[in-house]
RODO-2510 file (C-alpha; in nm, 4 decimals, decimal comma):
residues 107
     n   res          X          Y          Z
     1     m     0,0000     0,0000     0,0000
     2     v     0,1339     0,3412    -0,0958
     3     e     0,1790     0,5520     0,2161
     4     e     0,1466     0,9293     0,2249
     5     l     0,4433     1,1141     0,3671
     6     s     0,4086     1,4739     0,4842
     7     p     0,6445     1,7345     0,3414
     8     s     0,7868     1,8086     0,6868
     9     r     0,8597     1,4396     0,7484
    10     l     1,0347     1,4044     0,4127
    11     q     1,2390     1,7176     0,4864
    12     e     1,3399     1,5685     0,8246
    13     k     1,4501     1,2464     0,6563
    14     l     1,6558     1,4369     0,3989
    15     e     1,8182     1,6534     0,6669
    16     d     1,9000     1,3428     0,8722
    17     g     2,0681     1,1809     0,5713
    18     a     1,8188     0,8958     0,5525
    19     d     1,8534     0,6639     0,2545
    20     v     1,5346     0,7832     0,0846
    21     q     1,4978     0,7907    -0,2936
    22     v     1,2868     1,0831    -0,4150
    23     v     1,1374     1,0384    -0,7628
    24     d     0,9842     1,3438    -0,9298
    25     t     0,7143     1,2335    -1,1748
    26     r     0,6561     1,5763    -1,3340
    27     p     0,7607     1,6632    -1,6916
    28     p     1,1318     1,7482    -1,7382
    29     r     1,0693     2,1228    -1,7827
    30     q     0,8917     2,1465    -1,4455
    31     y     1,1605     1,9318    -1,2811
    32     s     1,4379     2,1542    -1,4171
    33     a     1,2638     2,4679    -1,2910
    34     g     1,2785     2,3417    -0,9315
    35     h     1,2787     2,0065    -0,7528
    36     i     1,3448     1,8528    -0,4144
    37     p     1,7229     1,8294    -0,3668
    38     g     1,8531     1,4929    -0,4829
    39     a     1,5321     1,3963    -0,6639
    40     t     1,5478     1,1901    -0,9814
    41     n     1,3160     1,2774    -1,2687
    42     v     1,1100     0,9905    -1,4094
    43     p     0,8029     1,1498    -1,5707
    44     y     0,4774     0,9716    -1,4926
    45     g     0,4062     0,9003    -1,8595
    46     q     0,7452     0,7272    -1,8938
    47     l     0,7461     0,5362    -1,5652
    48     a     0,6163     0,2040    -1,6974
    49     a     0,8671     0,2039    -1,9844
    50     r     1,1623     0,3092    -1,7645
    51     i     1,0837     0,1155    -1,4474
    52     e     1,3458    -0,1531    -1,5134
    53     e     1,6283     0,0960    -1,5784
    54     v     1,6082     0,2525    -1,2308
    55     d     1,7902     0,1011    -0,9327
    56     w     1,5034     0,1247    -0,6814
    57     g     1,5898     0,1743    -0,3162
    58     e     1,4368     0,0444     0,0039
    59     e     1,2443     0,3680     0,0639
    60     v     1,1008     0,5507    -0,2370
    61     v     0,8949     0,8708    -0,2270
    62     m     0,7090     0,9592    -0,5452
    63     v     0,6382     1,3311    -0,5978
    64     c     0,4095     1,5167    -0,8396
    65     k     0,2490     1,8606    -0,8457
    66     e    -0,0520     1,7855    -0,6229
    67     g     0,0122     1,4430    -0,4686
    68     i    -0,2420     1,2605    -0,6855
    69     s    -0,0571     1,1039    -0,9791
    70     s     0,2319     1,0227    -0,7456
    71     v     0,0003     0,7825    -0,5601
    72     q    -0,0745     0,6111    -0,8921
    73     a     0,2979     0,6034    -0,9725
    74     g     0,3624     0,4440    -0,6347
    75     r     0,1007     0,1768    -0,7018
    76     l     0,2619     0,0996    -1,0359
    77     l     0,6003     0,0729    -0,8658
    78     e     0,4609    -0,1560    -0,5969
    79     s     0,3323    -0,3929    -0,8642
    80     y     0,6757    -0,4162    -1,0281
    81     e     0,8422    -0,7524    -0,9596
    82     g     1,1836    -0,5881    -0,9257
    83     i     1,0816    -0,4103    -0,6043
    84     d     1,1820    -0,5729    -0,2769
    85     d     0,8803    -0,6880    -0,0744
    86     d     1,0199    -0,4975     0,2251
    87     a     1,0524    -0,1702     0,0327
    88     t     0,8518     0,1290     0,1485
    89     i     0,6756     0,3182    -0,1309
    90     a     0,5247     0,6559    -0,0450
    91     s     0,3702     0,9588    -0,2104
    92     l     0,4459     1,3113    -0,0945
    93     e     0,1231     1,4355     0,0608
    94     g     0,0053     1,7435    -0,1309
    95     g     0,2959     1,7190    -0,3767
    96     y     0,4936     2,0265    -0,4712
    97     d     0,1895     2,2418    -0,3930
    98     a     0,2485     2,1569    -0,0253
    99     w     0,6320     2,1630    -0,0301
   100     a     0,7530     2,4719     0,1585
   101     f     1,1244     2,3902     0,1667
   102     d     1,4159     2,4723    -0,0618
   103     l     1,4256     2,3473    -0,4183
   104     e     1,7249     2,2973    -0,6429
   105     t     1,7226     2,3864    -1,0108
   106     d     1,9072     2,2698    -1,3183
   107     a     1,9894     2,6293    -1,4164
***
């Protein structure tokens, strides 16, 4: 089951150096304009085709603009046979609309 992780909890994990893999499912242009530090861009529309090329971690947080399609992305990831049964798959609650912390850009 895809959990929902609050922005403040994700920020805490990142600050603490937790081994959390953040996957931004927005289009590349939006990702480049600003994303959670360390996030990898795998656009939602490409996820199914690219799922095998990513080395998925034990804790993955999917992120989108509003926290809706990231839940769907998390469900798709959970169904992938290459994911460890003990892996934690989450969606950022409220997505980037709720993220009030620093972003990094590709500028």
